[in-house]
C-alpha positions, 0 to 999 in steps of 0.5 A: 450209542447209534442214537446218541451219534445222529442226535448229535449229528443232528444238533450240530448240522441245525446250529452250524445251518443257523449261524451259517446265514449270519456270520458275514463272509470276508471275501464278499464283493460290494455291489457296484454302482458303476463299472466303465471301460472309457473315458472322455476327454475335455473337448474345447468346448468344455474347456476353463470356464466356456460359455456352456458352463462347467459340468457339474459345478467342475470347470474343463481344464485349461485346454482340451485333452484326449485319452488312450484307454480307461477303466474303472468301478464305482460300489455301493460303499464309495471304493472307487478304482480308476486306471487311465492310460494315455490321459494327455493334452490335445492342443497346445505347445505339450500336445500328446504329452502330460505336463501333470504329476498328480491326478485326482478324481471327483465322483458326482452324484445327483441328490435326491433334492436335484442338485449335485454334490461332487466328493474328491479323493486325494491326489494320485501319481501320473506319469509325465511326458508323452504318452508314446513314453507312458505319460498321462497314466495313473491309477487312483484308488480311494474310499469315499462317502458318496450322498444317499441316495448318489444318482446318475454318478459321473467319474471325473479324473482331475487336476490337483486343483480339481479342473477335469481332464477326462469323465466317463462317457464315450 
């Protein structure tokens, strides 16, 4: 009886050890490609279609923007999360306020042929009004199809039409 119990337990341990490596874990976290704790608003020199030209093919917003805080991450599988607070105009009649009711995000990747590819999310709600009253806040969460490879990604927060207001950097 002891021998039978020992053999049975040995077989069960072997089988469970064998299958443990091949069963995917449900809560496994996907590897991060980019994690950031800051973004920079579009400066005057990069607004609209200024002489420096668009950044990776994306024109800056028509006026300078400033941002209170931002954080986010991009996984290798294309899951994007961006949280911005106080993304508001830095100049003009509405300075210190966000007049735009929705933002998008664009992930810009350099590609293996030396070009770039920009992938845009759907629009996400943004709070309007002055930053002092919570204007310019938004949370963007989306899955995007990244080119392979995706080299040196830049994350942009944009207008619904695709002009950038903030980009990863400091």
